[in-house]
MIDRENGU-97325 format. One record per atom (N, C-alpha, C): residue in one letter; x, y, z. Coordinates in steps of 0.05 Angstrom, whole numbers, plus 5000, padded with zeros to 4 digits. Example, Ala and Ser with C-alpha at 12.3 -4.5 7.8 and 13.67 -1.06 7.14 Angstrom:
a526448865156;a524649105156;a526449345156;s525749555142;s527349795143;s525850015157;
// end
This chain:
m501649765000;m500050005000;m501750255000;r504150235014;r505850475015;r506850544987;r507450334970;r508350394943;r506150524926;l503550444931;l501350554916;l500850844923;s501650934947;s501251214954;s503751374950;d505851254939;d508251404933;d507751624913;p508951854915;p508352074896;p508852004867;s510851844862;s511451764834;s509151584823;t508051414840;t505851244832;t503351414827;l502851604844;l500551784841;l500851944815;l503252034809;l503752184785;l503252014761;l504151764762;l503651574740;l500651534735;a499251494757;a496351454755;a494951694743;a495751934751;a494552184741;a495052214711;l497552154703;l498252174674;l496751964657;i496451724668;i494951524653;i492151614648;l490851714669;l488051804666;l487952044646;l489952214647;l490052444629;l490152354600;h491352124595;h491552014567;h488751934556;l486851904574;l484151844565;l482552084555;v483452324563;v481852564557;v481652614527;p483852624512;p483552674483;p481852464469;l481952224478;l480452004466;l477452054469;w476552134492;w473752164498;w472752454491;a474552634484;a473652904479;a472552954451;v472952754433;v471952784406;v469952574399;p468152624381;p466152414373;p467452174360;f469352224342;f470552014326;f473552004331;f474551764337;f477451724341;f478751684313;p480651854305;p481651834278;p483851624275;s483151394267;s485051184261;s484651074233;q486450904224;q486150804197;q484450554196;d485150354212;d483850094210;d481650064231;g481450244250;g479450224272;g476650194262;p475750354242;p472950324233;p472350044222;t474349924208;t473849654198;t473649444220;h475249484241;h474949304264;h472149314276;l471149564278;l468349594288;l466349464269;e466749514244;e464949394224;e464749094226;n467048964229;n467048674231;n466148564258;a466448724279;a465348644305;a462248654303;v461148854289;v458248864285;v457348624269;i458848544249;i458148314233;i458048064250;l460048034268;l460047804287;l457547814305;r456848054313;r454448074331;r451848014316;d451648104291;d449048084277;d448847864257;y450947694256;y451147504234;y448647324232;d447547234254;d445347044254;d442647184257;r442547444256;r439947584259;r438247544234;p435747474237;p433947444214;p433647694197;d433847924210;d433448174195;d436048274182;r438248114183;r440748194170;r441647974151;p439947884132;p440647654115;p443047714097;i443447974090;i445548044072;i448347974083;l448547964110;l451147884122;l451847594115;r449947424116;r450447144110;r450847094080;e449647274064;e450047254035;e452947324027;f454047524040;f456747624032;f459047514048;y458547424073;y460747354091;y460547064101;t462846954107;t463046714123;t464846774147;l464746604168;l466246654192;l468746464192;n470946574200;n473446424202;n473346234226;t473745974222;t473645784243;t476345694253;h478545814243;h481245754252;h481845914277;f483745814292;f484745964316;f487046134307;d486446354294;d488446534284;d489046754304;p491446874303;p491947114319;p490347344309;n490647574321;n489147814313;n486147804320;w485347644339;w482547624344;w481647764370;l483447814388;l482647914414;l481048164412;g481948364397;g480548614394;g477748584383;h477448414363;h474848374350;h472948244370;l473848034384;l472047904403;l471348084426;a473248244435;a472648434457;a470648644447;l470948744423;l469048934412;l466248804409;r466248554400;r463748414398;r462348394425;g463748344446;g462548344473;g461548614482;l463148814476;l462349084484;l459849184469;l459649104444;l457349184428;l454749064437;a454848864454;a452448744465;a450848944482;f452349144493;f450949334511;f451849624507;l453549674488;l454449954483;l454050034454;p453550294449;p453450384421;p456150354408;v456250364381;v458650314366;v461050484375;l460650744375;l462950914381;l463850884410;a462050844428;a462750804456;a464250544460;a463550334446;a464950084448;a467850114439;e468250254417;e470950304407;e472650454428;k471450654441;k472950814460;k473550664486;v471750494494;v472250324518;v474550134512;l474550014488;l476749834481;l479449984481;l479450224468;l481950374467;l482850474495;s480850544512;s481450624539;s482750394555;a481750154550;a482849914564;a485849884557;y486549924531;y489349914524;y490950134537;v489950374536;v491350604548;v491950554578;l490150424591;l490550354620;l492450114622;l492149924605;l493649674607;l496649704604;l497549844583;l500349844577;l502049964599;p501550204609;p503250314630;p503050154656;l500650054662;l500349894687;l501849634684;a501849514661;a503349264657;a506349314658;v507249544648;v510049614651;v510849644681;w509049774696;w509549804725;w509649534738;y507849354731;y507849074742;y510448934736;a511448954711;a513948814704;a516248944718;l516349204720;l518549344733;l518749264763;e516449244776;e516449154804;e517448864806;g517148714785;g518248444785;g521248444781;v522248644767;v525148674763;v526448744790;r525348944803;r526449034829;r524349194844;t523849134869;t521849274884;t522549574885;g520649744878;g521050034877;g521750144850;a522149964830;a522850054803;a520450144787;g518050114798;g515650184783;g515450474774;f516950654787;f516750934780;f517750974751;l519350794741;l520350824713;l518250774692;a515850674700;a513650634681;a512850894667;v513551124680;v512951384667;v514451414641;l516751274638;l518251284612;l516751144590;a514850974596;a513250834576;a510951004566;l510251214580;l507851364573;l508051494545;p510351604537;p510451714510;p510051504488;f510351244495;f510051024476;f507150924474;v505351014491;v502650904493;v501150974467;q500851224461;q499351314437;q501151324413;n501951094404;n504051064383;n502751044356;f504451014336;f503450984308;f501650744305;p502350504315;p500350284312;p497750334325;y497750474348;y495250554362;y493550724343;h494750924330;h493251094313;h492550964286;m494050764278;m493350614254;m490950434259;g490250394284;g488050214291;g488949924293;f491549874299;f492449604303;f491849514332;h489249484337;h488349424365;h489749174376;n489748964361;n490848714371;n493848744378;f495348864361;f498148894367;f498549074391;c497049284394;c497349464417;c496749314443;f494749154443;f494148994468;f496448794473;s497748704451;s499948514455;s502248644470;l502548904468;l504749044482;l504249024512;g501749074521;g501149054549;g501448764559;v500348574543;v500448294552;v503348194552;f505048294533;f507848234534;f509048294561;f508548524572;f509548604598;f508348434620;l505848344617;l504648174637;l505947894637;v506547794613;v507947534610;v510747554623;v512247754614;v515047784625;v514947844655;g513048014663;g512848084691;g512147844708;y510247674699;y509547434714;y511947254718;w513447214696;w515747044698;w517847164718;l518247424716;l520247554734;l519447524763;r516847544769;r515947534796;r515947244807;h515947044790;h515846764799;h518346614791;r520446754782;r522746614771;r524346444791;e524246524817;e525846384837;e524546124845;g521946094842;g520545844849;g518845744827;f519945754803;f518345684779;f517845374779;g515245304779;g514645014779;g512344964760;p511044724762;p508844654744;p506544854745;r505744954768;r503445144770;r504145404755;s506645494760;s507545744746;s507545694716;t508345464708;t508445394679;t505745414666;i503745304681;i500945314670;i499945594668;m500445754690;m499446034689;m500846194668;l503446154665;l504846304644;l503846214616;g503345954613;g502245854588;g499645984580;v497846024600;v495246154595;v495746444585;l497646584598;l498246854590;l499346864562;v501046674555;v502346674529;v500246614507;v498346434513;v496146384493;v494546634489;l493946784511;l492647044508;l494247224491;l496947224495;l498647394479;l498547314449;y498347054444;y498146954416;y495647074403;f493447084417;f491047194405;f491047494403;c493147614413;c493647904408;c495447934383;h497847824384;h499647844361;h501947654364;l502647524341;l504847324341;l507547454346;v507947694336;v510547834340;v511247854370;a509247924386;a509747954415;a510347694428;v509247474418;v509847204429;v512847144425;v513847204401;v516647154395;v518447324412;m517747584416;m519347754432;m519247674462;a517047584471;a516847484499;a518647234503;l518447054483;l520146814485;l523046884484;l523847074467;l526647154466;l527447274492;t525847444504;t526547574529;t526847374552;i524847204555;i524947014577;i527146794572;g527446714547;g529446504541;g532246604546;v532846844537;v535646954540;v536147004570;l534347134584;l534747194612;l534946934628;g533146744622;g533246494637;g535846344633;l536846334609;l539346194603;l541646344617;a541746614615;a543846764628;a543846734658;w541546734670;w541446704699;w541946424708;a541246224691;a541945944698;a544945914698;i546346024679;i549346014678;i550446144703;c549346374711;c550246504736;c549846334760;d547546194762;d546946024785;d549045794787;v549545674764;v551445444763;v554145544772;r555045774762;r557745874769;r557945974797;e555946124806;e556146264832;e555246084855;k553145924851;k551945764873;k552645474872;r554245394851;r554945114847;r552344944846;a550245054834;a547744924833;a547844704812;s545944514814;s545644294795;s545044414767;v546444314747;v546044424720;v543244354710;m542344104713;m539744024703;m537444154718;g537744164745;g535644284761;g535444584755;t537744714752;t537745004747;t536545054719;l537344904699;l536244944672;l533244894672;a532244694686;a529444634687;a527844874698;k528844984721;k527445194734;k527645454719;r530045514710;r530545774697;r529745784668;l529845554654;l529545574625;l527445374614;l527645124621;l525944924607;l523044954614;l522344984639;l519545014646;l518345274635;p519745504637;p518645744624;p518245724594;v520145594581;v519945564552;v517645374545;a517245164562;a515044974558;a512345114558;a512145334573;a509645484574;a508945604547;f510945634529;f510445754503;f509545544482;v509745294489;v509245084469;v506345104457;p504245124473;p501545144460;p501345384441;a502345614449;a502145844431;a503845814406;l506145684409;l507945644386;l506645444367;a505245244378;a503845044361;a501645184345;l500145354359;l498045514345;l499345694323;g501545814330;g502945984311;g503945834287;a505045594291;a506045434269;a503745354250;a501445284262;a499145214246;a498145454229;f498145694242;f497445934228;f499245994205;l501845974209;l503846034188;l503645824166;g502945574173;g502545374153;g500245444134;r498045554146;r495745634129;r496345884114;q497746074127;q498046344115;q500446354097;g502446194102;g504946204087;g506846404100;t509446384093;t511446544105;t512946724085;a511546774063;a512846944043;a513347224054;a515747324049;a516547584059;a516547784036;a515848034043;a515848244023;a518748364021;s519048574006;s521648694004;s522548804031;r525148824033;r526348914058;r527349204056;f527249344078;f528549604078;f531549564080;t533049764071;t535949754074;t536649814103;t539049744111;t540049804138;t539950104143;g540750264123;g540650554127;g537850654131;q535950554116;q533150634120;q532150564148;l532850314156;l531950224183;l533250394205;w535750464201;w537050634222;w535650904223;d535051024200;d533651274200;d530951264214;k529551044209;k526951014222;k527250984252;l529350844260;l529750794289;l530651044303;r532551184292;r533551424307;r531551654307;h529751654287;h527551844287;h525151744302;l525251504312;l523151374326;l520451414311;d520451334286;d518051364269;d515651224281;v516051034299;v513850894311;v512151064329;l513151304335;l511651494352;l510451734336;v510851724309;v509951954293;v507451864277;s505252014281;s502751934268;s501552144251;y501352394261;y499852604248;y501452854240;l502952964259;l504153224257;l507153214257;p508453394242;p511353404241;p512653444269;l511353594286;l512453634313;l512753384329;e511053184323;e511352924336;e514152814331;g515252854307;g517852754301;g520052884318;v519753134325;v521653274343;v521753134370;l519353094381;l519252964408;l520252674406;a519652534384;a520452254381;a523452234381;e524752414365;e527752404364;e528952474391;a527652654405;a528652724432;a528552484450;i526452324448;i526252084464;i528451884457;f528951844431;f531051664423;f533751744435;w534551994432;w537152074442;w537152084472;g534852134484;g534652124513;g535251844524;f534151644511;f534751364519;f537751304514;v538851404492;v541651344487;v543451474509;v542951724516;v544551864536;v544251734563;v541751684571;v541351564598;v542551284599;s542151124579;s543150854580;s546250854580;a547351024563;a550351034562;a551451134589;g550151334601;g551051434627;g550851224648;v548651084649;v548250874670;v550250654666;l550550564640;l552450344635;l555250424642;g556050674635;g558750764642;g559150774672;a557150864687;a557350864716;a557650584727;c556150394716;c556250124725;c558950004720;l560150064697;l562749954691;l564950064709;v564550314717;v566550444735;v566350344764;t563850304773;t563450244801;t563149954807;r562449794787;r562149504793;r562349344767;r562649084769;r562548914746;r559648884737;l559348804712;l556648754702;l555348534719;g552748574726;g551348374742;g549248224727;r547548074742;r545447914729;r543548094713;g542848314725;g540848484712;g541748584685;d544448594680;d545448694655;d544948494632;a543948264638;a543148074617;a540848204600;f539448394612;f537448534596;f538648674572;l541148754574;l542448894552;l542948704528;l543348444534;l543548244513;l540848224498;v538648234514;v536048224501;v535548464484;v536448704494;v536248944478;v537648914451;a540048804452;a541648764427;a540148574409;l539048364419;l537748164402;l535048264391;t533548424407;t531148544396;t531748744374;a533948894378;a534849084358;a535648934332;a537048704336;a537848554313;a535448444298;a533448354313;a530948264300;a529648484284;y529748734294;y528648964279;y530148994253;f532748974253;f534349024229;f534148794209;l533748554219;l533748324201;l531048244190;a528948334202;a526248254194;a525448374168;p523748244153;p522648364128;p520548574135;s519748724115;s517748934120;s514948824124;s514348584113;s511848454118;s512348154117;l510648004131;l510947714133;l508247584139;a507647364125;a505247214129;a502747384128;g502747584110;g500447764107;g500448004125;g502248004145;g502348224164;g504348434154;s503648694158;s505348914149;s506549064172;f508249254166;f509549424186;f511049254207;v512249044198;v513648864217;v515949014231;n517549154216;n519849304229;n518849514248;t516649654240;t515549864257;t514649744284;r513349514283;r512549384308;r514949304325;l516949184312;l519249084327;l520849314339;s520649554327;s522349774337;s521649864365;l519349784376;l518549854403;l520049694424;f520749444418;f521649254438;f524449324450;p526349414434;p528949494447;p528549704468;f526749894464;f526350104484;f524849994508;f522949814503;f521449694526;f523349534544;v525149384531;v527049224547;v529049404561;l529849624548;l531549814562;l530349924587;i527749974587;i526350074610;i526549864633;l526249604625;l526549394645;l529349384656;w531349414639;w534149424648;w534649654667;l533549884661;l533850114679;l532650054706;g530649874706;g529349794732;g531249644750;t533449544740;t535449404757;t537249594772;i537149844764;i538950044776;i537650194799;p538950204823;p537850344846;p538450654843;f536750794829;f537151074825;f536751234851;g538151444854;g537851624876;g535351804872;a534651954893;a532252124892;a532352324870;g534752454865;g534952654845;g534552534817;a535752304812;a535452174785;a532552084781;r531251994803;r528451914800;r526752144792;r527252374805;r525552614798;r526152704769;l528652694761;l529352784734;l528052604713;l528252334717;l527052154698;l524052174697;g522852214721;g519952244722;g519052494708;a520552714712;a519852964699;a520152944668;a522252824659;a522752794630;a520552634617;g519952404629;g517752234618;g515152374618;s514552524639;s511952664641;s511752884620;l513853044617;l513753264598;l513453164569;l514952954562;l514752854535;l511952734530;a510852594550;a508252484547;a506152704543;l506352914559;l504553134557;l504753274530;g507253294520;g507653414493;g506153264472;f506453004472;f504952834453;f501952864457;l501052884482;l498152904486;l497053164474;v498453384476;v497553634464;v497353614434;l499453494422;l499453464392;l497253284383;h496853064398;h494852874390;h492052994393;a491653134415;a488953264419;a488353454396;t490253604387;t489853784364;t489053624339;a490553414333;a489953254309;a487253114312;y486653014336;y484052874339;y481753054333;a481853304344;a479653494340;a479253554311;e481453604296;e481153674268;e480153444251;f481353204255;f480452974239;f477652884246;s476952904272;s474252824280;s472152994266;d472753244262;d470853424248;d470453324219;y472553244206;y472353144179;y470952874178;l471452704199;l470052444200;l467052484204;e466252694219;e463452744222;e462152814195;e463652954179;e462753014152;e462452754135;y464352574138;y464352324124;y461852164132;v461352144157;v459151974167;v456452104164;s456352354155;s453852494151;s452152364129;a453452184113;a451952044093;a450151824104;e450451764130;e449051534142;e446051564139;a444951804142;a441951834141;a440851764114;h442451754093;h441451704066;h441951414057;l442951254075;l443450964068;l441050794077;r441050554069;r438850374075;r440050104085;p438950004107;p439949744118;p439749524097;n441549334098;n441549104080;n442049184051;a443249414047;a444149494020;a447149464018;t448249493994;t451149483990;t452149773985;l454449823996;l455750093993;l458550053982;l459150203961;l461850203950;l463150473956;p464950483976;p466350733982;p468850763964;l469050993950;l471251043932;l472751293942;t475051253953;t476651473964;t478651563942;f478251803932;f479951903911;f482552013922;r482452133945;r484952223959;r484552173989;r486652044001;r486451984030;r487452194048;d489152374037;d490252594053;d488552834051;l488853024070;l487353274070;l488753474052;l487253694047;l488353904031;l490654044046;a492454164032;a494654314044;a493454544060;g494854604082;g493954824099;g492254744122;t491654484126;t489954404148;t491654334172;r493054544182;r494654534207;r496754314206;g497854254183;g499954054180;g498953774177;l496253734178;l495253464178;l495353344150;e495853504129;e496053394102;e498453204100;r500353214120;r502653034119;r502352804139;a499952754149;a499452544168;a500152274156;r501552104172;r502251834163;r499951644164;v498051704182;v495751534186;v493651604165;g492651404150;g490651444130;g487851444142;v487051664154;v484651674170;v482151604153;f482151674128;f479851634111;f480051384093;r482151234097;r482550994080;r480250794084;h479450754109;h477350564115;h475150684132;a474750944130;a472651084146;a469850974140;s469550854117;s466850744110;s466050524130;g467950414145;g467250214165;g465350324186;y465550584192;y463650714211;y460850704199;l460550754173;l457950744161;l456850464161;a458450264155;a457549984156;a456649904183;a458149984204;a457549914231;a455050044241;r454450284232;r452250444243;r449750424226;a450050394199;a447750404181;a446750124172;g448249914179;g447349644172;g447749574143;v449649704129;v450149634101;v452549454099;v452849314077;v455249174071;v457049354054;e459349434064;e461049604048;e463149434035;l463649484010;l465149303992;l468149353993;e469049524011;e471949574014;e472849464042;n471549264052;n472249144077;n474748974073;y477049104076;y479548974070;y480148724087;e479248734113;e479748514131;e478548254121;a476248284107;a474748044099;a476047904075;t478248024064;t479547894042;t482347794049;t483247834075;t485947754082;t486147464090;g483947344101;g483947064109;g484647014138;y485647214153;y486447154180;y484947314201;f482847464193;f481047594211;f478547424215;p476847484235;p474547304240;p472447294218;v472347504201;v470347524180;v471647504152;r470447354134;r471447324107;r469247374086;f469947494064;f468147504041;f467847224030;r465347164022;r465046924005;r466546973979;e468146783972;e470046823949;e468546893924;e466146773919;e464746833895;e463547113893;l463647263916;l462647533917;l464847733924;n467247643927;n469447823937;n469848063919;p469248303930;p469548543913;p472448593904;f474348503920;f477148543913;f477948363889;v476248173882;v476748003859;v475048083836;y472448133841;y470548163819;y469748463813;l470448643831;l469748923826;l472049073813;s474448973818;s476849113808;s478248933787;p478649043763;p480048883743;p482948823750;e484048983769;e486848943777;e487148743800;g484848643811;g485048443832;g485748553859;r486648383877;r487348453904;r489948613905;g490348753928;g492848883932;g492549163944;t494549243959;t494549503971;t495049723950;d493449933950;d493750163933;d493450093903;i492049873897;i491349823869;i488349773869;g487049793846;g484249723843;g482549893862;l481149763880;l479349893898;l480750103915;q483350063921;q484750233939;q486650423925;a486450443899;a488150633884;a487050913887;e488651113879;e487751393879;e488151503851;p486051543835;p483251473840;p482851173838;p480651073849;p480150783848;p479750693819;r480350433814;r479950313788;r478050083791;v475450133785;v473349933790;v471549913766;d470149683764;d468149633743;d465549573757;i463949773762;i461549743779;i459549563765;a458949613740;a457049443725;a458049163722;g460649133719;g461848873716;g461548703740;y461548823764;y461148673789;y458448533789;a456348673780;a453648563779;a453548333759;r454948363736;r454948153716;r456347903726;r458547943741;r460147713749;r459047573774;t457647713791;t456747603816;t453747583820;g452247733804;g449347743808;g448447923830;k450348073843;k449748253864;k450148543855;t448248713863;t448348993854;t449949163874;v450949383864;v452149593881;v450049803885;d448949823909;d446549993914;d447350283918;f449450343933;f450350613938;f453350633931;v454050863920;v456850923915;v457551183929;l459651183945;l460551423960;l463151513948;l463351763942;l465851883932;l466952073953;w469452043959;w470752213979;w473152353967;q473052623970;q475352793962;q476152753932;v474252803915;v474952803886;v476253073880;r478753073873;r480253313866;r479753383837;p479653643830;p479153723802;p481053603782;e483653583790;e485653473771;e485253173766;q483653043783;q483252753780;q481052683760;r479352883754;r476952823737;r477752733709;d480152813699;d480952733673;d482352463672;d482752343695;d483952083696;d482051873683;p483051693666;p481251503653;p479651333673;a480851253695;a479351103715;a477051263727;a477651523733;a475551703744;a473351743724;r474051783699;r472051833678;r470251593676;a471351353678;a469751103676;a467751093700;i468551173723;i466851173747;i464551363743;f465151613734;f463051813731;f461151733708;r462151603688;r460351513667;r458351303677;e459351123693;e457550913705;e455551043724;l456351243739;l454551373758;l452451533743;e453151663721;e451251813705;e449151623693;e449951393685;e448151213671;e446351063691;g447350983714;g445750803731;g445150903759;y445851153766;y445551243794;y444451523795;d443151583817;d442151863823;d443951973845;h444652233842;h446152363863;h444152443885;v444652353910;v442652393931;v443652573954;f446352613956;f447352763979;f450152873973;t450553123983;t453253243983;t453753354011;s456053304022;s456653384050;s457153684051;r457353794075;r457454084079;r459854214066;r462154084066;r464454204052;r464654114023;g462853944015;g462953833988;g465053623984;l466153514005;l468253314002;l467053033997;l464552994003;l463252734000;l460752763982;q460452573963;q458052553947;q457052273949;l454452243952;l453251973954;l451251933930;y451551703917;y449851633895;y448251373901;r445751363892;r444051133897;r443251013870;r443250753869;r442350613844;r439550693836;k439150753811;k436650873801;k434250713808;d434350453805;d431950293810;d431650203839;l433550293857;l433350213885;l430850343898;a430250593891;a427950733902;a425350593895;v425250483871;v422850333862;v422550073877;e424849933882;e424849683895;e423949713925;g425049913938;g424649933967;g423150173976;g422050333958;g420650573966;g422650803967;p421651043972;p423451283972;p425251283995;
// end
């Protein structure tokens, strides 16, 4: 109880709660993939409802035990008693609370009293994956610290019961993200082996007994998750995309791109964090080398080196997953925080580190709050088409440009494609099937398009792929051809941000020609950024 009332703990709690304010202060949270997660959670909820037959016509449910499911299932549960937008914010709030608290839990497992260093993790909470809407991966960060923290707290008496409990946590981690499972195994495996060697040398302990307690039992806890992962990779394949060069990866790491989402000023703070970690770590390591030999806790530095090596060696995408290097770039810093937890800092250093972490976290909060407010206003304009849609209809969203116009407070350079999948909000709220549901064509999310109706195959002559066909700028689609190939009509077509210079593009001209022949223009948003078209004979079929 004394630790919970410590000023540093109270500061951490206050800052964590403050991180919830920007999230709840706006109607729409501006992420890239978040709307699609909501859309598919609604499909899971409504799939068997008699009044939603169109869902069973277009979708099947994935029956494999694939990763990336935790966020969808959690949203499905929340949607049982919460509105769509509230469910999304509760889920995101749970992550915002989980990550720093899990860091605190792991740090206290490293050394009693080290929890104050969790403040250094706060600038990493609202990161690029969080704003991209990578819900499952974000939760994996918190569960990673729970897994490592549980092992740290039970490492001296690790037995069968601890193995079972750790195995349950690792399976939970698998259903968040496979990358975090590998990083947790690397962390526990390396530390366990290093500390087993220390035990044998220092305590003359039994080699087999020490290895069993320190290494074999903890690693055995990973077997169920690794078996699930192997089965997933067998289904999905392990083909890797192109790799970044070492120079490109170094630039991304030293600029800490993983913390940059919307505004250029985020990059200034991110680079300050990188060099802050370098200076603090170098200073602490130098002091340790001067005053003492390297100890057991310094095995964390070997894990830092190996996680950094994984970052540089990994491909840019693997087994259908993207941004692999970006995800991996977080782990060297997370393990560095755990290593700093082995150091008994004095009162002055504690205050300095707490102040630095707090100020950097607050700086990000201010920038994010600014971006949230601006983007949320544009998302409200996007979703204003909802009143003109009809349940159990099909919607084709065509995004001509995903970025905003120049001069919108620097947001035109946002890395997060806020409008790329914004139509997911319309599908979740209006009960339509939107034909740009990218998750339903990947194969590893809970919801899948029926292959004979897959818009990414039959609507686009260019087929599947990122930034081609449906996802090109401007999109390249054959609306009438989809009806001929599948027997299903496109009932509504939504155009977002058609720029004047794009109207002469052959793909754009083909879209406008089809709209003129077969659709009525029924709505234009307040800024004119969105136009909605309805199939001409739809009003006759279903009334006005």
